[in-house]
N, C-alpha and C positions, 0 to 999 in steps of 0.2 A: 521305491521302497521293495525290498524282497518279502515273500509272505512269510520267511524263517524270522524277520528282523521284526515285521510287524507282531507275529504272535509272542518273540519276546519283551515287545513294547508291553504289547498286553499284558502278559503276565506282570512284568515288575512295575507297572502303574495302577495294579490294582490298589483300591481303599478296604479299609474296614468294610465301607458301606457298600462297593460293588461287588466284594470278592464273593458272597454268597450268591449272587446274583448270576456271576460269570460259572462260580465253580457247577451250579445246577447246570448251566448250558450244557458247557464241558463234559462231566461226568454222565450226562443222559445221553451226551451225542455219542461220546465216550463207550459206553454199554451197547449202545446201538449198533457202533461200526464192527466191536469185536464179535458179539452175539450175530449179525451177519458175516463175519470172516468164520466164525467157528461152526459154523451150518455146513460152511464148506470147505472146510481146512486143507483138503487138497489143490484147491483151484488158485491157480495164480491170478491175481486182480490186476490189471493195466490199464492205461488210461491217463488223461491229462487230468492233473491238479484238481481244475476246475470242474472237468465232467464228475471226476469221483467226488467231489464233494456236493455238485447237486444231483447225483445218483443220490446218495444218503442223505440228502435234505438236512446238510451242516454251511455253516460258512465257511467259506475257504481258509480263513486262517484259524479256525477250528480243526480243521482237518489239515492243515498243519501241525500244529499241535498234535494230533493224533499221530502222525508220521514222525514226530520229534521221538516220542515216547515208546513208538513198537519199533523203530531203527533197529536196536541191539537184539530184537528176536528173529530180526529177517533172515535169510538165508544169504542174501547180496545185500551190502549194507549202501545207503544211497549219501551223497552229500546234498544233506537240503537247505544248505547255505544261501545258495542261489537260485533256490524254488520259485517259480510264481504260477499263475494259474495255467499257464500253457505247456508247462514242464510235464515230462512224461515221466510217470510213476508205476513203478511195478512190484506189485506185495508178494511174497510169498516166507509165509511164516515159517518157523520153528516149534513147533507146538510145548515142546517140554521145556526149549528157552524161553519160551512166553510164560508157560505156565509159572516158570523158576522167578523170572522179572516180573511178575503179578504179585507173588508172593515178597519178592524184596520190595517192592514198590508200596506193600499194606493196602494193597487194593481189595475188600473184600468184597464189593460190589462185581470183580472183574473175574479174580481166581474163584468164586461162588456161584459162577454163571454152570448151569445145567448141562452145557454142551459139553465141559471137560470130562463127564462120565465115561459118554462115548466116544471119545477122541483117545484119550489113557487109559481110561480105566481107572478103579478106586484102588488098584495094586501100585500102578506109577504113580499115580497123583501122591498117595503116601512116601514113597518113596522119593520123590520128590523133596516134599514139604521136610523131610528129613533130613534127606542133603542140605536144604537150607535152612535149618535150625541149626545144624552140624556146622555151618560154615559161622554162625553168629556167635557160636560158643567161641570164649574167651578162654586160653589159658595160660596160668600164670608163670611166668619164669621164676627161677630159684631164688629166691630171697638171698641176700648178701650178709653173712653173718659183721657185726662190728669189728671183729678182730683176725677177718680173714683179709688178704690182700685187695687192694682195690682193683678192679676190672679195668681201671681208665691205664694202668700199665705202669702208674709211678712210682712202685717199690713199698707205698707208704700204707700202713691199714685203712681200711676203708673208713673208720672211725676220724681217721687225720688228715684224710683226705674229701673226697666225694662224698661222703656220707655226714658231710655235716650240715 
């Protein structure tokens, strides 16, 4: 079984009793990992998955979960589905994309890390936050009146066709 499969099983098999303990372990590890990365955002992190997990003092399966979460914020995406502890990992982040994805994930404990101010600056962080909020705004389409032609193209009035 690959580490990615182990990670998926770990997530899927959580119960109400086991979830708080799992979440505590994962969120603490994630916060520590992101803090280490954000301390040196230009540094490319590479090594085997097992080595990197040991360096950061987390279980390899938890490190796999971290990699799964950060993948969309990397300069070069990885295929984690076949990874094991001996697989080579290369992490090079796109700070703006990572901050945006943290906002989208609702991870306030991550996008609130103090290192972000040094990396992006207040102005850029505000700009990314506005971009994120704007992407969540729902724009209503034009409302069809009951006596207007039906948009399905039947030629009938909306009230006698799809508006029922």
